[in-house]
Every structure is written in C-alpha cells, then in structure tokens.
C-alpha positions in Angstrom: 104.4 144.2 119.0 103.2 141.7 116.3 106.2 142.4 114.1 108.1 139.5 112.6 111.8 139.5 111.8 112.7 137.5 108.7 116.1 136.0 107.9 117.4 135.3 104.4 118.0 131.5 104.1 119.4 129.4 101.3 118.5 125.7 101.2 121.5 123.5 101.3 119.9 120.9 99.0 118.2 122.9 96.2 120.0 126.3 96.7 116.7 128.2 96.6 116.5 131.5 98.5 113.6 132.1 101.0 112.8 134.2 104.0 112.0 132.7 107.4 111.4 133.8 110.9 113.8 132.7 113.6 111.2 130.3 115.1 110.8 128.6 111.7 114.6 128.2 111.5 114.8 126.8 115.0 112.0 124.3 114.1 113.8 123.2 111.0 111.0 124.3 108.8 111.8 124.8 105.1 110.0 127.0 102.6 111.8 125.8 99.5 110.5 123.9 96.6 112.4 120.7 97.4 110.6 120.4 100.7 107.1 121.1 99.3 107.8 118.6 96.5 108.4 115.8 99.1 104.9 115.6 100.6 104.6 111.9 99.9 103.4 110.6 103.3 99.7 110.3 104.2 99.0 109.4 107.9 96.1 108.5 110.1 96.4 108.9 113.9 94.0 107.2 116.2 93.7 109.9 118.9 92.1 110.2 122.3 90.9 113.3 124.1 87.8 112.2 126.1 86.7 110.1 123.1 88.6 108.3 120.3 88.8 109.9 116.8 90.9 109.8 113.7 93.2 112.6 112.6 94.6 112.4 109.0 96.7 114.4 106.7 99.8 114.6 104.5 103.3 115.5 105.5 106.9 115.5 104.6 107.8 114.3 108.1 105.1 112.4 110.0 107.1 112.4 113.3 107.3 116.2 113.5 103.6 116.6 112.5 102.7 114.1 115.3 104.7 116.1 117.8 103.0 119.4 116.7 99.6 117.8 117.0 100.3 116.5 120.5 101.8 119.8 121.7 99.0 122.0 120.3 96.1 119.8 121.5 97.2 117.8 124.6 95.9 114.6 123.1 97.0 111.0 123.3 97.9 109.3 120.0 97.1 105.6 120.4 98.2 104.4 117.0 99.5 105.7 113.7 99.2 104.4 110.1 101.7 105.9 107.7 101.5 105.4 103.9 104.2 106.5 101.5 103.3 107.3 97.9 105.4 107.4 94.8 104.9 111.2 94.5 103.0 114.2 95.9 100.3 113.9 93.3 99.4 110.3 94.3 99.5 111.3 98.0 97.2 114.3 97.6 94.8 112.2 95.4 94.5 109.7 98.2 93.9 112.4 100.8 91.2 114.0 98.5 89.4 110.7 98.2 89.3 110.3 102.0 87.8 113.8 102.3 85.2 112.9 99.7 84.4 109.7 101.6 83.7 111.5 104.9 82.4 114.8 103.6 78.8 114.4 104.7 79.3 112.0 107.5 79.0 113.0 111.2 82.4 113.9 112.7 81.9 112.7 116.3 85.2 114.0 117.6 86.8 116.7 119.8 87.5 120.1 118.4 91.2 120.1 117.4 93.3 123.2 116.9 95.3 122.3 113.8 94.5 123.6 110.4 96.7 121.2 108.4 94.9 117.9 108.9 91.4 116.6 109.0 89.4 114.6 111.5 86.9 111.8 111.3 85.1 109.3 113.5 86.9 106.0 114.3 83.9 104.2 112.8 85.3 105.0 109.3 88.8 103.6 109.9 88.2 100.4 108.0 86.7 102.3 105.0 89.5 104.9 105.0 92.3 102.2 105.2 90.7 100.3 102.3 90.5 103.5 100.2 94.2 104.3 100.8 95.3 100.8 100.0 93.3 101.0 96.7 95.6 104.0 95.8 98.6 101.7 95.8 101.0 103.2 98.4 104.6 102.0 98.0 105.2 101.6 101.8 103.0 101.1 104.9 104.0 101.5 108.5 101.8 100.9 111.5 103.0 102.0 114.9 
C-alpha cells in the first residue's frame, strides 16, 4: 500500500527523540545527532562484478555499509581500505577531494545501485590513496 508505520524512538546515548520505521529499527539504524556526528570513516572497496572497480564513501560503520553494498549489488569485495579521521569535517573534506580528483575522469565500472557512495576506475587507486594520506587520517586499516 506504500504506507509506512513510524515508531517513536529515543536514543539511549544522546536521549534525542526521532521517528523510525520498523525495518530501520531492526537494522539498527539511528536518526539521531550522535550517529550523524560520528561519520569519521572513509573507505575504499576494490570490487569485482565482471570487471574490477573502486567504490568509496564515508560511514559511521564500514562493516554494515559493506554488507549493504554486497546485498544490493551481488558484487565481490576483494579488498578494503579504511581510514579514520579526527572528526566528520576532516572525513568529508577528504571525500570531497577524491570526488574532485576523479570528477572528469572516465569511470570504467559497473552500474551500482547505491546512492551513498561513489565509484571510480581501479587505475586511480594509487592517486586516491595518496590524496587520503595527505589529509592525515588518524588510523588506517587494510583488509
């Protein structure tokens, strides 16, 4: 019927009130300010779906973003680079610089159904990693 039922939820951490659907509650999604303020991780996945390509973005929880990406697109994630920044502003700044770097470059990737991250050709991995490291992340994890 296209109708959503919303539940009144109070965050146990910041005590902020918000409304969420039952599916958002089951997923553990939070709409409060304390969650939005914690977007300090920038990630790059090396993915494969017929061809290899990069998928990058920012997240509060890289593991759950990775699971969502795999579930929505039936792709294989070959490797992941995760970078933690001191705050959300530094994280978004690094993401914006990556977007500027690849803005007019050919994409050479599969069409991905995911509006929260960006894609790029694997030929830009070295340049993207260098750019991120210039922005002084406080932690780096490669898996």
